[in-house]
MDAnalysis code that builds the backbone (N, CA, C; Angstrom):
import MDAnalysis as mda
import numpy as np

u = mda.Universe.empty(357, n_residues=119, atom_resindex=np.repeat(np.arange(119), 3), trajectory=True)
u.add_TopologyAttr("name", ["N", "CA", "C"] * 119)
u.add_TopologyAttr("resid", np.arange(1, 120))
u.add_TopologyAttr("resname", ["MET", "SER", "GLY", "SER", "LEU", "ASN", "TYR", "SER", "ASP", "ASN", "LEU", "SER", "GLY", "GLN", "LEU", "LEU", "GLU", "SER", "VAL", "VAL", "ALA", "ALA", "GLY", "GLY", "VAL", "VAL", "SER", "GLY", "LEU", "ASN", "SER", "ASN", "GLU", "THR", "SER", "ASN", "SER", "LEU", "ASP", "LEU", "MET", "GLY", "ILE", "ALA", "SER", "TYR", "ALA", "PRO", "ILE", "THR", "ASN", "LEU", "GLN", "THR", "SER", "ALA", "TYR", "VAL", "GLU", "ARG", "ARG", "THR", "GLN", "ASN", "PHE", "LEU", "GLY", "GLU", "ASN", "TYR", "GLY", "VAL", "ASN", "SER", "TYR", "GLY", "GLY", "GLY", "ALA", "THR", "TYR", "ALA", "HIS", "THR", "LEU", "LEU", "ASP", "GLY", "ASN", "PHE", "ASN", "ALA", "SER", "VAL", "THR", "VAL", "THR", "GLU", "ASN", "THR", "SER", "ASP", "GLN", "THR", "ALA", "GLU", "ASP", "THR", "LEU", "ALA", "PHE", "ARG", "ARG", "ARG", "ARG", "ILE", "THR", "PRO", "ALA"])
u.atoms.positions = np.array([
    [23.322, 3.745, 121.168],
    [23.857, 4.395, 119.567],
    [24.942, 3.626, 119.113],
    [24.591, 3.843, 117.628],
    [25.702, 2.918, 117.192],
    [26.010, 3.721, 115.708],
    [26.852, 3.472, 114.756],
    [27.079, 4.020, 113.466],
    [27.737, 2.983, 112.911],
    [27.555, 3.226, 111.641],
    [28.574, 2.458, 110.335],
    [28.928, 3.454, 109.237],
    [30.110, 2.705, 108.788],
    [30.712, 3.507, 107.380],
    [30.664, 2.334, 106.404],
    [30.373, 2.255, 105.431],
    [30.221, 1.631, 104.238],
    [31.313, 2.301, 102.919],
    [32.314, 1.558, 102.410],
    [33.018, 2.543, 101.464],
    [33.201, 1.181, 100.177],
    [33.097, 1.438, 99.219],
    [33.383, 1.139, 97.638],
    [34.340, 1.929, 97.071],
    [35.678, 1.211, 96.585],
    [36.474, 1.878, 95.810],
    [36.425, 1.535, 94.279],
    [35.020, 0.710, 94.053],
    [34.502, 0.069, 92.712],
    [33.199, 0.035, 92.426],
    [32.589, 0.954, 92.471],
    [30.804, 0.730, 92.424],
    [30.607, -0.096, 91.410],
    [31.116, 0.465, 90.025],
    [30.723, -0.108, 88.830],
    [30.653, -1.548, 88.976],
    [32.016, -2.105, 89.830],
    [31.976, -3.743, 89.634],
    [30.950, -4.114, 90.701],
    [30.590, -3.295, 91.920],
    [29.790, -3.945, 92.491],
    [28.162, -4.012, 91.934],
    [27.774, -2.887, 90.905],
    [26.808, -3.123, 90.332],
    [26.615, -4.338, 89.351],
    [27.667, -4.424, 88.679],
    [27.613, -5.354, 87.603],
    [27.968, -7.004, 87.948],
    [28.573, -6.698, 89.298],
    [28.731, -8.309, 90.025],
    [27.011, -8.448, 90.261],
    [26.380, -7.742, 91.017],
    [24.846, -7.918, 91.472],
    [24.077, -7.957, 90.029],
    [24.368, -7.846, 88.966],
    [23.324, -7.696, 87.763],
    [23.704, -9.374, 87.446],
    [24.856, -9.778, 86.854],
    [25.393, -11.052, 86.515],
    [24.894, -11.813, 87.248],
    [25.131, -11.823, 88.724],
    [24.482, -12.880, 89.536],
    [23.007, -13.101, 89.782],
    [22.242, -12.014, 89.164],
    [20.808, -12.411, 89.117],
    [20.597, -12.773, 87.790],
    [21.483, -13.182, 86.856],
    [21.326, -13.621, 85.696],
    [21.070, -13.092, 84.239],
    [21.582, -11.449, 84.712],
    [21.253, -10.430, 83.818],
    [22.485, -10.194, 82.838],
    [22.332, -9.404, 81.873],
    [23.703, -9.349, 81.007],
    [23.519, -7.743, 80.914],
    [25.073, -7.410, 80.976],
    [25.081, -5.949, 81.310],
    [25.968, -5.743, 80.081],
    [25.796, -4.786, 78.937],
    [26.428, -4.312, 77.959],
    [26.838, -2.799, 77.552],
    [27.538, -2.180, 77.059],
    [28.186, -0.732, 77.097],
    [28.195, 0.126, 78.573],
    [28.856, -0.692, 79.250],
    [29.181, 0.033, 80.501],
    [30.742, -0.332, 80.699],
    [31.234, 0.808, 80.904],
    [33.059, 0.561, 80.816],
    [33.017, 0.510, 82.600],
    [33.861, -0.488, 82.878],
    [33.985, -1.083, 84.337],
    [35.032, -0.268, 84.301],
    [36.074, -0.019, 83.760],
    [37.101, 0.772, 83.825],
    [37.003, 2.024, 84.851],
    [36.386, 2.569, 84.491],
    [36.039, 4.061, 84.880],
    [35.782, 4.195, 86.381],
    [36.343, 5.269, 86.943],
    [36.499, 5.457, 88.263],
    [34.858, 5.463, 88.598],
    [34.928, 4.693, 90.225],
    [33.406, 4.843, 90.464],
    [33.671, 4.259, 92.220],
    [33.062, 5.268, 92.679],
    [32.877, 4.694, 94.625],
    [31.905, 5.111, 95.078],
    [31.748, 4.907, 96.496],
    [30.552, 5.238, 97.281],
    [31.395, 5.138, 98.418],
    [30.214, 6.041, 99.335],
    [30.661, 5.985, 100.800],
    [29.309, 6.380, 101.549],
    [29.216, 5.645, 102.693],
    [27.592, 5.547, 103.123],
    [28.319, 5.796, 104.690],
    [27.732, 7.051, 105.624],
    [27.679, 7.276, 106.795],
    [26.428, 7.108, 107.480],
    [26.474, 6.233, 108.754],
    [25.226, 6.335, 109.223],
    [25.376, 6.479, 110.830],
    [24.772, 7.217, 111.629],
    [24.325, 7.176, 112.834],
    [23.037, 7.180, 113.214],
    [23.021, 6.083, 114.484],
    [21.518, 5.767, 114.969],
    [21.548, 5.610, 116.363],
    [20.686, 6.188, 117.119],
    [20.680, 6.537, 118.411],
    [18.962, 5.780, 118.688],
    [18.988, 5.300, 120.016],
    [17.765, 4.273, 119.882],
    [17.467, 4.682, 121.532],
    [16.453, 4.670, 122.142],
    [16.085, 4.829, 123.571],
    [14.811, 4.252, 123.884],
    [14.554, 3.847, 124.783],
    [13.315, 3.236, 125.364],
    [13.267, 4.103, 126.510],
    [11.783, 4.928, 126.341],
    [11.677, 6.108, 127.291],
    [10.405, 5.538, 128.570],
    [9.742, 4.510, 128.099],
    [8.760, 3.899, 129.072],
    [8.602, 2.425, 128.461],
    [8.281, 1.888, 129.667],
    [7.846, 0.008, 129.116],
    [7.073, 0.160, 128.028],
    [7.454, -0.915, 127.018],
    [6.740, -1.177, 125.879],
    [6.904, 0.263, 124.721],
    [7.987, 0.885, 124.935],
    [7.483, 1.869, 123.877],
    [9.278, 2.211, 123.240],
    [9.712, 2.316, 122.090],
    [10.947, 2.198, 121.416],
    [11.239, 3.060, 120.526],
    [11.888, 4.399, 120.742],
    [11.766, 5.145, 119.963],
    [13.428, 5.507, 118.889],
    [13.563, 5.819, 118.043],
    [14.857, 5.683, 117.093],
    [14.993, 7.277, 116.335],
    [16.292, 7.548, 116.223],
    [16.476, 8.389, 115.084],
    [17.665, 8.264, 114.246],
    [17.720, 8.319, 113.128],
    [19.119, 8.457, 112.172],
    [19.326, 9.516, 111.574],
    [20.822, 9.669, 111.232],
    [21.073, 10.371, 110.047],
    [21.964, 9.474, 109.376],
    [21.844, 10.161, 107.873],
    [22.540, 9.394, 106.980],
    [23.480, 10.142, 105.857],
    [24.326, 9.842, 105.643],
    [25.176, 10.708, 104.455],
    [25.720, 9.887, 103.335],
    [24.793, 9.720, 102.163],
    [25.575, 8.944, 101.389],
    [25.997, 9.421, 99.660],
    [27.469, 9.130, 99.635],
    [27.555, 9.979, 98.375],
    [27.994, 8.929, 97.095],
    [28.079, 9.040, 96.390],
    [28.481, 8.222, 94.992],
    [28.940, 8.811, 94.062],
    [30.016, 8.581, 93.315],
    [30.768, 9.155, 91.828],
    [30.566, 7.797, 91.180],
    [29.698, 7.950, 89.769],
    [29.524, 7.036, 89.055],
    [29.457, 7.582, 87.675],
    [29.710, 6.911, 86.918],
    [30.291, 7.223, 85.214],
    [30.166, 9.112, 85.138],
    [31.470, 9.298, 85.761],
    [31.686, 10.813, 85.741],
    [30.476, 11.765, 86.445],
    [29.644, 11.319, 87.204],
    [28.744, 12.035, 87.766],
    [28.413, 11.924, 89.374],
    [28.656, 12.957, 90.125],
    [28.604, 12.392, 91.721],
    [27.060, 13.033, 92.279],
    [26.565, 11.939, 93.126],
    [25.411, 12.145, 93.396],
    [25.639, 12.105, 95.099],
    [24.982, 13.360, 96.069],
    [24.878, 13.011, 97.103],
    [23.578, 13.164, 97.893],
    [22.994, 12.231, 98.993],
    [21.904, 12.442, 99.536],
    [22.181, 12.246, 101.077],
    [21.547, 13.367, 101.650],
    [21.333, 13.467, 103.247],
    [19.708, 13.219, 103.741],
    [20.006, 11.965, 104.340],
    [18.546, 11.549, 104.936],
    [18.551, 11.771, 106.548],
    [17.512, 11.960, 107.082],
    [17.296, 12.141, 108.435],
    [15.699, 11.240, 108.632],
    [15.556, 10.772, 110.223],
    [14.682, 10.196, 110.304],
    [14.475, 9.954, 111.799],
    [13.211, 9.599, 111.991],
    [13.165, 8.830, 113.498],
    [11.655, 8.455, 113.182],
    [11.268, 7.450, 114.603],
    [10.207, 6.913, 115.020],
    [9.748, 6.259, 116.085],
    [9.026, 5.568, 116.342],
    [8.580, 5.467, 117.584],
    [7.613, 4.125, 117.345],
    [7.468, 3.109, 117.909],
    [6.838, 1.743, 118.465],
    [6.483, 1.095, 119.625],
    [5.350, 1.226, 119.760],
    [4.749, 0.792, 121.320],
    [3.993, -0.814, 121.158],
    [4.378, -1.184, 121.815],
    [3.530, -2.486, 122.057],
    [3.152, -3.249, 123.298],
    [1.809, -3.755, 122.676],
    [1.126, -4.082, 124.617],
    [0.280, -5.222, 124.547],
    [0.421, -6.192, 125.675],
    [-0.524, -7.445, 125.338],
    [-2.063, -6.598, 125.587],
    [-2.836, -7.325, 124.754],
    [-4.283, -6.571, 125.124],
    [-5.082, -7.839, 124.983],
    [-5.878, -8.269, 125.963],
    [-6.852, -9.507, 125.510],
    [-5.957, -10.414, 125.836],
    [-6.379, -11.228, 124.602],
    [-5.650, -12.339, 124.329],
    [-4.590, -12.298, 123.085],
    [-4.454, -11.271, 123.190],
    [-3.893, -10.974, 121.540],
    [-2.130, -9.706, 122.121],
    [-1.930, -9.123, 120.971],
    [-1.314, -7.902, 121.187],
    [-1.705, -6.646, 120.484],
    [-1.139, -5.442, 120.809],
    [-1.348, -4.450, 120.145],
    [0.001, -3.645, 119.912],
    [0.240, -3.506, 118.632],
    [1.012, -2.649, 118.324],
    [0.855, -1.528, 117.376],
    [1.460, -0.692, 117.809],
    [1.189, 0.722, 116.705],
    [3.015, 1.020, 116.455],
    [3.132, 2.128, 115.211],
    [4.501, 2.125, 114.913],
    [4.138, 3.491, 113.888],
    [4.936, 4.511, 114.201],
    [5.294, 5.702, 113.211],
    [6.788, 6.118, 113.051],
    [6.760, 6.501, 111.651],
    [8.039, 6.556, 111.016],
    [8.319, 7.811, 110.296],
    [9.147, 8.541, 110.231],
    [9.152, 9.987, 109.447],
    [10.611, 9.991, 108.836],
    [10.700, 10.122, 107.784],
    [12.094, 10.239, 107.138],
    [12.228, 11.360, 105.879],
    [12.956, 12.015, 106.180],
    [13.370, 13.176, 105.157],
    [14.675, 13.114, 104.484],
    [14.498, 13.438, 102.939],
    [16.001, 12.616, 102.249],
    [15.822, 14.463, 101.343],
    [17.376, 14.474, 101.105],
    [17.623, 15.981, 100.560],
    [18.972, 15.569, 99.660],
    [18.719, 15.578, 98.612],
    [19.389, 15.393, 97.557],
    [20.203, 16.544, 97.063],
    [21.723, 16.353, 97.062],
    [22.767, 17.383, 96.176],
    [22.364, 17.877, 94.923],
    [22.351, 16.783, 94.118],
    [22.567, 17.290, 92.447],
    [21.055, 17.638, 92.558],
    [19.734, 17.510, 92.796],
    [18.375, 18.168, 92.525],
    [18.028, 19.136, 93.474],
    [18.738, 19.351, 94.599],
    [18.339, 20.196, 95.819],
    [17.006, 19.850, 96.149],
    [16.310, 18.817, 95.415],
    [15.023, 18.345, 96.243],
    [14.802, 17.737, 97.327],
    [13.833, 17.948, 98.316],
    [13.602, 17.632, 99.315],
    [12.519, 16.469, 99.278],
    [12.423, 15.300, 99.902],
    [11.274, 14.241, 99.930],
    [10.927, 14.017, 101.659],
    [9.610, 14.143, 101.823],
    [9.587, 13.876, 103.428],
    [8.463, 12.558, 103.184],
    [8.474, 11.653, 104.004],
    [7.635, 10.301, 104.030],
    [7.108, 9.922, 105.133],
    [6.261, 9.881, 105.526],
    [5.267, 9.467, 106.797],
    [4.705, 8.026, 107.014],
    [5.098, 7.488, 107.290],
    [4.040, 5.856, 107.941],
    [3.921, 5.688, 109.407],
    [2.688, 5.122, 109.344],
    [2.014, 4.360, 110.641],
    [1.645, 3.083, 110.182],
    [1.517, 2.373, 111.294],
    [1.185, 1.083, 110.924],
    [0.608, 0.605, 112.198],
    [-0.565, -0.130, 112.341],
    [-1.397, -0.802, 113.738],
    [-1.529, -2.066, 113.521],
    [-1.313, -2.821, 114.583],
    [-1.642, -4.067, 114.366],
    [-2.372, -4.616, 115.465],
    [-3.460, -5.389, 115.466],
    [-4.042, -5.665, 116.600],
    [-4.885, -7.493, 116.136],
    [-3.884, -8.203, 116.416],
    [-4.506, -9.618, 116.284],
    [-5.159, -9.870, 117.052],
    [-6.183, -10.747, 116.262],
    [-7.030, -11.537, 117.312],
    [-7.113, -12.268, 118.150],
])
């Protein structure tokens, strides 16, 4: 199990810094306006059998930017299986993620699978 907490009391400054560092120009943004962000995440991983790794996570992210409040809850999990096969490896993984927005009350669900069988 692991967790993380990230907080910024100057989200506008972080965004400006990223744009300028990439060579961009920012105009019309008042960097004196209050802005902040908070990101909390918890992750649990478990290997129930040899060659199989599973994980689940929950995340809460909030941002206050240009007078608007934004918040998103994310939940997800996945499993990865890896095993030697002939002269190579067989790997398969599946991941599911759901996001819920506070502002729009919209939910999104993503499903991803991947299989690799190198020769």
